[in-house]
N, C-alpha and C positions, 0 to 999 in steps of 0.2 A: 808099707809096714804096718801090721795089723795093732792097734793101740791096745785092745785087752790083754793079746798075746804079749805085747809089750812088757807091759804093768804083771800079767801072772807069772812071766819067767822073771821076770827082775825083783818083783817085790811081791810078795804073797797079799800081804793085809790090805794093798792097793788092790786088788783083782776084783774092785768094784766097778769099773768104766772109765769114761774119760776123766771124770774129777779125780780120782784115785793116783791115774798114770800123771795127772798135772800136778797134783801132793807130791808125787814121788821125783817129778823132776824140778820141783822146787826143790826139794830137798837135796835133791843130786847136785843143783846147783850152788847153797850154799854149805854143802857138807861135802863135798866131792874129795875133800883132803883128808877126810876123817873116816878110815877104812874101818878101824874097830866100830864105830857108830856105825856106819853101813850095813858091817858083816851083823850086828845083833837084830836087826829087821824089827825094832820096835817102830811102832809108831811116833811121829812128831812130837817133842816134848809138849808143845802148847795145845796139842788135842789129845782132847778125851774120849773113850769109847763109850759110846751111848747102846749098840746094838751087837746084832752078830758080826758086823764089817763096815757099821758105820762111825763117822767121827765126827764131832763139830768142835770148832773153834771156841776157846775161851775168850771170855772178852777183856781186855786191859781193865786194871783198876781205875781208871779215869774216866770211864765210861759206865760205872757199875755204881749202884747205891745211890752213897750221899752225892758221890763227887757226880755222878747221871744228872742228878737234878742240879746242882750248882751250873754244870755244863749246860744243861737246855734253859735254866734262866739266863746265861750269860749269851747265848744265840739269842733269844727273844727280848732281851735287854737290848743289845748290839741293831736287832732288826728295827725297834722302835726309835732307838735314837738315829739310825740310818735314815729310816722314813721321815723322822723331825726335821734331820737337817736338809736332805732332801728337798719336801716339798716347802720348808721355810725359805731356806736360804738358795738351795741348788736348782732353783727355777722348775722343779719338777711339777705337772698338772695332770690331773684326771683327763681323761679321754672327754667326758662330758663338759667341763671347763675347757677345752680346748675350742670343741666345738660351739661352744656359745659364744666365745672370743672371736672365734673366725667368722660366725653369723654376722656378729654385730660389726665388727671390720667391716666385713664385706656390703652392709646395709649402709655404713658411712660412707665409702667409696661410692658405691651406685647413687647416694645423694648427694654428694660433692661434685659429682659429673654430672648430673641431670638438673640441679639446681640454677647453675647459671642460665642454663639453656630455657627453661621456665621465665627467669627475668629477664631475658633477651626477648622473648615470643611476647610476653607481657606488655613491654617496651614498644616493641614494633606493630602491634596492633593498632588500628586506626581508631577506635576509641581509647587509647591508653590513658588518657587524661581524664573521661569519665569514670573507667575501672580503677584507676589511682584513687581518686577523691569516695568511690563508695568503698576500696579497700581501706582508708584511712578514717572511714564514719565505724566501720565494724569495729568491734571489739577482738582485743589481740587473740583470745582463744578461738573465736570463730573466722578470723581471716583464713585459715588453711581451709576449710570449711568450704568456703566463697571460692578460692582458687580449683579445689578438686570440684565444685558442682560446675564452674565456669567453663572446663576442661584443662586448664594451664598445665596441672600436673598427670595429665594422661598422654603417653608419647605412642609415635606409630608403633604397630604389634601388639598392642596394649588395650584392653577391654576397659579396664580401672583404671585408677589413679596408683603412681607407683606411690610406697608407705615413704613417711617423712620427706619429701620431695616438696609438696604443697607447705609445710611447716616451714622449711629450709628459705625457699619462695618467699614466704610473707614477710619474713625476718630480713632477708636481704633488701626487698622492694621497700619495707620502712626505713630501713637505714640511709637510705640514698635520698 
C-alpha cells in the first residue's frame, strides 16, 4: 500500500508524505467514531497551518513563557539536589576519585604482601644482628633508605625497590 496515495486519497490536507499520513492515522485512531469531524477534513484542532500544507503543533501552556521558566528551574534544582544527595550520601564518586582510591588500595595491598618477606629475609641474613644494630642507629626517617640501598626492598624481577615496602619493613623491624 502506497503511503502517499493512502494519505492523498483519504485526506487531502495531509498529502505531504509520511508525517501527514501518521497524523491522519493518529486522528483516525482517536476520532474514528466522530464521522462528522472526519468528514469536515479540517486539520487537527491542536495544529496550526504555517504554510501551504505544513502544520506545527502548539505547545501546552505548561511549557510556555513563565511556566517554561519555572519548569526548567525545577529540572535544574532537582538535578542539583539529586547530585548532592548522590555524591554526599549515595556513595557516588567521580572516575578520577575511584582511580585514585584503586591505586592507593593496590599499593597498600602490595606493601602488605611484600613487607613480611622483607622482614623475614632481613632476619634470615647471616649478619642480621649487625644489620639490626645499624638500622637502630639510623634516624627513623633514614631507615627506609638504608633498607633500599641494602636491597632488602628489591624483589626478584625488579631492578629498583618497591615503593613503600622499605618503610613498612623498617617499622616492623623496629617494633620487635
